[in-house]
C-alpha positions in Angstrom: -57.8 -0.7 10.4 -56.0 -0.1 13.7 -54.1 -2.6 15.8 -56.9 -3.0 18.3 -59.4 -3.9 15.6 -57.0 -6.4 14.0 -56.4 -8.0 17.4 -60.1 -8.3 18.0 -60.6 -10.0 14.6 -57.7 -12.4 15.2 -58.8 -13.3 18.7 -62.2 -14.4 17.3 -60.6 -16.9 14.9 -61.1 -20.6 15.9 -59.9 -23.7 14.3 -62.7 -25.8 13.0 -61.1 -28.8 11.3 -57.7 -30.4 11.3 -56.4 -32.4 8.4 -54.3 -35.0 10.3 -52.8 -37.9 8.4 -49.6 -36.6 6.8 -46.4 -37.7 8.5 -44.5 -34.5 7.6 -45.4 -30.9 7.0 -47.9 -29.9 4.3 -46.3 -28.0 1.4 -49.5 -27.1 -0.5 -53.2 -27.1 0.0 -55.9 -26.2 -2.6 -59.7 -26.2 -2.7 -61.5 -28.0 -5.6 -63.3 -25.7 -8.1 -66.6 -26.6 -6.5 -65.3 -26.0 -3.0 -66.3 -29.4 -1.8 -62.8 -31.0 -1.5 -59.3 -30.0 -0.4 -56.1 -31.5 -1.8 -52.9 -31.5 0.2 -49.4 -32.4 -0.7 -46.8 -33.1 1.9 -43.0 -33.5 2.4 -43.8 -37.1 3.1 -44.3 -37.5 -0.7 -48.1 -38.1 -0.4 -51.1 -36.3 -1.7 -54.5 -36.5 0.0 -58.0 -35.6 -0.9 -60.3 -34.5 1.9 -64.0 -33.5 2.1 -64.8 -30.1 3.4 -65.4 -31.4 6.9 -61.9 -32.9 7.1 -62.6 -36.5 6.3 -59.9 -38.2 4.3 -61.3 -39.5 1.0 -58.1 -40.9 -0.7 -54.4 -40.8 -0.4 -51.7 -41.2 -3.1 
């Protein structure tokens, strides 16, 4: 793939959801095995579970 093709692909990427609730940066993010949830861990010493649309389910 040449540089032009890569740029065209990158230019067409758009953010769909933001997971905003952590106070500090996110260190890790993983999808659940069924693909319906995302778990994040942050430098603020919290873990959060989100649905696939970005809605916060629970925080630890």
